[in-house]
C-alpha positions in Angstrom: -241.1 54.8 -92.5 -240.8 53.8 -96.1 -237.9 52.0 -97.7 -236.7 51.7 -101.2 -237.7 48.4 -102.8 -234.9 45.7 -102.8 -233.7 45.2 -106.3 -232.4 41.8 -107.4 -230.9 40.8 -110.7 -233.2 38.7 -112.8 -237.0 38.5 -112.5 -239.1 41.4 -111.4 -239.0 42.3 -107.8 -242.0 41.2 -105.7 -243.9 43.5 -103.5 -242.9 42.1 -100.1 -244.1 44.1 -97.1 -241.5 44.4 -94.3 -242.8 44.7 -90.8 -240.5 45.4 -87.8 -241.7 43.8 -84.6 -240.6 45.4 -81.3 -241.6 45.2 -77.6 -240.1 44.9 -74.2 -238.9 41.7 -72.6 -241.6 39.1 -72.2 -244.0 41.3 -74.1 -245.0 38.5 -76.5 -243.0 39.4 -79.6 -242.1 35.8 -80.3 -245.8 34.8 -80.0 -246.8 37.5 -82.5 -243.9 36.4 -84.8 -245.0 32.8 -84.6 -248.7 33.7 -85.4 -247.4 35.6 -88.4 -245.2 32.7 -89.5 -248.2 30.4 -89.3 -250.0 32.8 -91.7 -247.2 32.6 -94.2 -244.8 35.4 -93.2 -241.1 34.9 -93.2 -239.8 35.8 -89.8 -236.2 37.0 -89.2 -235.1 36.7 -85.6 -232.5 39.3 -84.9 -231.5 37.7 -81.6 -230.5 34.5 -83.4 -228.7 36.5 -86.1 -226.8 38.2 -83.3 -225.6 34.9 -81.9 -224.7 33.7 -85.3 -222.6 36.9 -85.9 -219.9 35.6 -83.6 -219.8 31.8 -84.2 -216.3 30.4 -83.8 -214.0 31.2 -86.7 -216.2 34.0 -88.0 -214.9 37.6 -88.4 -217.3 38.7 -85.7 -215.8 36.1 -83.3 -212.3 37.3 -84.1 -213.3 41.0 -83.6 -215.0 40.2 -80.2 -211.9 38.4 -79.0 -209.7 41.3 -80.2 -211.9 43.8 -78.5 -212.6 42.1 -75.2 -209.9 39.5 -74.9 -209.9 35.7 -74.4 -211.5 36.2 -71.0 -214.9 36.0 -72.8 -214.3 32.4 -73.9 -215.9 29.5 -72.0 -213.6 27.9 -69.5 -213.3 24.6 -67.7 -213.7 22.4 -70.7 -211.8 19.1 -70.8 -208.9 19.0 -73.2 -207.5 15.8 -74.8 -204.8 15.5 -72.2 -207.3 15.6 -69.3 -206.6 19.1 -68.2 -209.1 21.9 -68.4 -208.8 24.9 -70.7 -210.6 27.5 -72.8 -213.2 26.7 -75.4 -213.6 28.2 -78.8 -217.1 29.4 -77.8 -217.9 32.8 -76.5 -219.5 32.7 -73.1 -222.6 34.9 -73.4 -222.9 35.2 -69.6 -219.4 36.8 -69.7 -220.6 39.2 -72.4 -223.6 40.1 -70.2 -221.3 40.7 -67.2 -219.3 43.1 -69.3 -222.4 45.0 -70.4 -224.0 45.2 -67.0 -220.9 45.6 -64.9 -218.5 48.5 -64.5 -218.0 50.3 -67.8 -221.1 48.6 -69.1 -222.4 51.3 -71.3 -219.1 51.7 -73.2 -218.8 47.9 -73.4 -222.3 47.6 -74.8 -221.5 50.2 -77.5 -218.3 48.3 -78.4 -220.2 45.0 -78.7 -223.0 46.6 -80.8 -220.4 48.2 -83.1 -219.2 44.7 -83.9 -222.4 42.7 -83.9 -225.1 45.1 -85.2 -223.6 45.6 -88.7 -223.5 41.9 -89.2 -227.1 41.5 -88.1 -228.2 44.2 -90.5 -226.3 42.7 -93.4 -228.0 39.3 -92.8 -231.4 41.0 -92.4 -230.9 42.8 -95.7 -229.8 39.6 -97.4 -232.8 37.7 -96.2 -235.2 40.5 -97.3 -233.5 40.6 -100.8 -233.8 36.8 -101.0 -237.5 36.9 -100.1 -238.1 39.6 -102.8 -236.2 37.6 -105.4 -238.5 34.6 -105.0 -241.0 36.1 -107.5 -244.4 34.5 -107.3 -243.2 32.3 -104.4 -242.3 35.3 -102.2 -244.0 35.7 -98.9 -246.3 38.7 -98.7 -244.8 39.8 -95.5 -241.3 39.6 -93.9 -241.2 40.2 -90.2 -238.0 41.4 -88.4 -238.4 40.5 -84.8 -235.9 42.7 -83.0 -236.2 44.3 -79.6 -233.5 46.8 -80.6 -234.8 47.6 -84.1 -235.2 51.3 -83.5 -231.9 51.8 -81.6 -230.0 49.9 -84.2 -231.4 51.9 -87.1 -233.0 48.9 -88.8 -236.5 50.5 -88.9 -235.4 52.1 -92.2 -235.6 48.6 -93.6 -239.3 48.3 -92.7 -242.5 49.5 -94.3 -244.0 49.7 -90.8 -243.1 48.9 -87.2 -245.4 47.2 -84.8 -245.0 47.4 -81.0 -246.1 44.5 -78.8 -247.2 45.6 -75.4 -248.3 43.7 -72.3 -249.3 44.7 -68.8 -246.4 44.8 -66.4 -247.7 42.0 -64.1 -248.2 39.6 -67.0 -244.6 40.4 -68.4 -243.2 39.8 -64.9 -245.1 36.5 -64.7 -243.8 35.4 -68.1 -240.3 36.5 -67.3 -240.3 34.5 -64.1 -241.6 31.5 -65.9 -238.8 31.7 -68.5 -236.2 32.1 -65.7 -237.4 29.2 -63.5 -239.4 26.7 -65.6 -236.5 25.1 -67.4 -233.5 25.5 -65.0 -232.0 22.2 -63.9 -229.8 24.0 -61.4 -232.7 25.0 -59.1 -233.6 22.9 -56.1 -237.0 21.2 -56.4 
């Protein structure tokens, strides 16, 4: 699709091209994004923005606690008096359990309703920032986002690229990610 150019106050707007980058798990999106970064593109990682959307103390954090309760906080952290209690960090494995467990589809929608608008706002801010750089603007801004289409962020893009890979290679990559770095696995 085509988007309206981002307008910033001050100097003329640059002609930054915005590319959405999508693909399945272990398809190679991050590899393509890195190759584009090495060639001067500014890469926006939507997953990282999603995690940043609910850092402790943020409005997203408060809304997730209000929506899902304190049960999503990390537990078993030592307190100053030697007991164990809740952390001020959201335990992403508990969020995953809510999304993939009973009522998962509804929980996923509730989570997305809180997090996706924050991701979009930050994507828009970073695109506007890149456009406002004038002659120092990158020629391309890449939005690496597996859920780009579902979230409606494709309207921010001039074009969308899909990264694909054979199923056996994706499975091998995924297994490598799951097992290569885990210190909890027996050797």
